[in-house]
C-alpha positions as CSV (number, residue, x, y, z in Angstrom):
1,X,79.8,118.3,94.3
2,X,76.8,116.3,95.5
3,X,76.6,115.9,99.4
4,X,74.8,112.8,101.2
5,X,73.4,112.7,104.5
6,X,75.1,110.0,106.3
7,X,73.0,108.1,108.6
8,X,73.9,106.9,111.7
9,X,73.6,103.1,110.9
10,X,75.7,103.7,108.4
11,X,78.8,104.6,110.4
12,X,77.8,101.9,112.6
13,X,77.7,99.2,109.8
14,X,80.8,100.9,108.4
15,X,82.7,99.9,112.1
16,X,81.6,96.4,112.0
17,X,82.9,95.6,108.7
18,X,85.9,97.2,109.3
19,X,86.2,94.9,112.5
20,X,85.4,91.5,110.1
21,X,87.7,92.6,107.2
22,X,90.6,93.2,109.7
23,X,90.2,90.1,111.1
24,X,90.4,88.0,107.8
25,X,92.5,90.4,106.1
26,X,96.0,88.5,105.0
27,X,97.9,91.9,103.9
28,X,99.7,94.5,105.8
29,X,97.7,97.7,105.8
30,X,98.3,101.1,107.5
31,X,97.5,100.8,111.1
32,X,94.8,104.0,111.4
33,X,91.9,104.3,114.5
34,X,89.7,105.7,111.2
35,X,90.2,102.8,108.6
36,X,86.2,102.2,108.8
37,X,85.9,105.9,106.3
38,X,86.6,103.8,103.2
39,X,83.5,101.2,103.7
40,X,81.8,103.9,105.0
41,X,82.1,105.5,101.9
42,X,80.9,102.6,99.9
43,X,78.2,102.0,102.0
44,X,76.8,105.8,101.4
45,X,78.2,105.6,97.7
46,X,76.3,102.2,97.2
47,X,73.1,103.5,98.2
48,X,73.2,107.0,96.3
49,X,73.7,104.8,93.7
50,X,70.3,103.0,94.5
51,X,68.6,106.2,95.1
52,X,69.5,107.2,91.5
53,X,68.5,104.2,90.3
54,X,72.0,103.8,88.8
55,X,72.4,100.0,88.0
56,X,75.7,98.8,89.3
57,X,77.8,95.8,91.7
58,X,79.3,97.0,94.3
59,X,82.2,94.0,95.1
60,X,82.4,92.0,98.1
61,X,85.7,94.1,99.8
62,X,85.3,91.1,102.3
63,X,85.9,87.9,100.8
64,X,88.3,85.3,101.6
65,X,91.9,86.3,99.7
66,X,90.3,90.0,98.3
67,X,93.3,91.8,97.2
68,X,94.4,95.5,96.0
69,X,93.3,94.2,92.5
70,X,89.4,94.7,92.7
71,X,87.9,97.9,92.1
72,X,84.9,98.5,94.7
73,X,82.2,99.0,91.8
74,X,81.5,98.0,88.3
75,X,78.7,100.7,86.6
76,X,78.3,99.0,83.4
77,X,81.7,97.6,82.1
78,X,84.0,100.6,84.3
79,X,85.8,99.7,87.2
80,X,85.5,101.9,89.9
81,X,87.9,102.8,92.9
82,X,86.5,105.5,95.5
83,X,88.7,107.4,97.5
84,X,87.1,108.4,101.0
85,X,89.0,110.1,103.5
86,X,88.3,112.9,105.7
87,X,91.7,114.7,103.9
88,X,91.1,117.6,102.0
89,X,92.9,115.7,99.3
90,X,92.5,112.8,97.6
91,X,95.4,110.1,97.9
92,X,95.7,107.0,95.9
93,X,98.5,104.3,94.7
94,X,99.1,103.4,91.5
95,X,96.0,103.1,89.6
96,X,94.8,100.0,88.5
97,X,91.0,100.4,87.6
98,X,89.0,102.7,85.2
99,X,87.8,105.3,87.2
100,X,88.8,107.1,90.5
101,X,86.2,109.2,92.4
102,X,87.7,111.5,95.2
103,X,84.9,111.1,98.5
104,X,85.3,113.3,101.7
105,X,83.5,112.5,105.0
106,X,83.1,115.5,107.3
107,X,85.2,115.2,110.7
108,X,81.7,114.5,112.3
109,X,80.5,111.8,110.2
110,X,77.3,113.3,109.5
111,X,78.0,114.9,105.8
112,X,79.8,112.9,102.8
113,X,80.4,115.0,99.7
114,X,81.3,113.5,96.5
115,X,83.6,116.4,94.6
116,X,85.9,114.9,91.7
117,X,86.8,111.8,89.2
118,X,89.6,111.3,87.2
119,X,90.0,108.4,84.5
120,X,93.2,105.9,85.1
121,X,95.5,107.3,82.2
122,X,94.6,110.6,84.0
123,X,96.3,110.1,87.1
124,X,99.2,108.3,85.2
125,X,99.5,111.8,83.8
126,X,98.9,113.8,86.6
127,X,101.9,111.2,88.2
128,X,104.1,112.4,85.6
129,X,103.6,115.9,85.9
130,X,103.8,118.2,89.0
131,X,99.9,118.1,89.7
132,X,100.1,115.2,92.2
133,X,102.6,115.1,95.0
134,X,104.3,111.7,96.1
135,X,104.3,110.4,99.7
136,X,106.5,107.3,100.6
137,X,105.3,105.3,103.8
138,X,107.6,102.7,104.3
139,X,107.5,99.9,101.7
140,X,104.8,102.0,99.4
141,X,104.0,104.8,97.2
142,X,101.1,107.3,97.6
143,X,99.7,109.9,96.0
144,X,98.1,113.0,96.5
145,X,95.6,115.1,94.4
146,X,93.7,118.4,94.5
147,X,89.9,118.1,94.0
148,X,90.6,121.1,91.7
149,X,93.0,119.3,89.4
150,X,90.3,116.5,88.9
151,X,87.0,116.8,87.1
152,X,83.9,117.7,88.7
153,X,81.7,114.7,90.1
154,X,78.7,115.8,87.9
155,X,80.0,115.1,84.8
156,X,80.4,111.9,85.7
157,X,77.4,110.9,87.2
158,X,76.5,112.4,83.2
159,X,78.4,110.0,81.8
160,X,77.5,106.9,83.7
161,X,73.5,107.5,82.8
162,X,74.8,106.5,79.2
163,X,76.4,103.7,80.2
């Protein structure tokens, strides 16, 4: 697990960016008072990659007409989607990107923990097994997987040093 302190200005920036995103969005997303958490995860993960000297591209999530088909990051040719939550498990929908990373934010927004990851194909395998739980919400299907059923983040960090 990688533990990173969250800066107060990152929480404020995430809330500001969430407000901009909400004013621009053209799709129906589940309403949630803490929907800035995903943006906060991206901000802190971006900072972490910079501090580690890992070349990457953070995809602009706030551009007009951005859909769900774009990842959060590119590292080399790998598309990376991070799933940030307060939850003890990773929530995801139908996998589209190369890599999915589970990140948990402490409820006080003070610490971010990067726990685990899986490839898109590994997530599909998990969906077709009994490892994940399926959750139907309105007209969408979510899946839940425990970090214990995923690969440790340290393995991923070693792999991307070679990208």
